[in-house]
N, C-alpha and C positions, 0 to 999 in steps of 0.2 A: 759377758759378752764383753770383747775389747773393741773399741771404735779407734778409728785412725785420727789424730789431733795433727793439725797443721798451722805453723805460723810463720810470719817473715821475720827474718833477723839478718842483719848484716854479714857477710861471708865472713869477714875477719873475726867478728866476735864468735861465730859457729867453730870456726877452726880452731881459735884458742880454748874454745870451753871442749871440745871434742880432744885436745891434746891434754888439758889439765884433768879432765875425767878419766883419760886412759892413764894417766901418771897415779891417779887414786883408785885405780883398779875396779872402775865403772865406765857406763858410758853417759854420753848426754841424754839420750832419751829416758834412761833409768833415773838420772837426777831430776828431769821433769816430772816424771812420774811419782817419785818420791816427795818432790815438793808439793805437787797438787794433791796427793793423797793426805800429807800432814795437813795442808790449808784446810780441806774438807773436814777432816776429824776433829781439828782445833777451832776453826771458824776465824783463826787469826793469821796473819802473814807476819812471821816473825824475822823478816830479813832485814838487815841494816842495808840501806840503799846508800852508796857512796858517790853516785853520779845522779846530780839532779836533774839531768835532762831525762832519766828513765821514768821520770813522773811529771815530766814537763807535757801537758797536753799538748799544748800548741806546737812544740818540737816534734811529739809523736806523729800527730796529724800531718805534719809537713814531711816526714820521712815515709808515712804510709802512703800518702797521695803520690810521693815520687816512684813508689814500687807497684801502685794498683792503676789502672785506668778507668776506674769507676768513678762515679761521683758521690759514692756513699760517704766519703770523709768530709 
């Protein structure tokens, strides 16, 4: 059974991802499904991160706090 997975992402990033995915004959949702399936099957994340802010916990938490009105961050 499939479930709905939601996450927050900056609008510009999503718009660019949608455009690039379409140019490559797929969708952003399908790319997420492929990534998560590969991650689960291999147990590894084989991505080369080119933006250190993507893995900077402090920067991530600051962005998430700006998007969410809860105190969980």
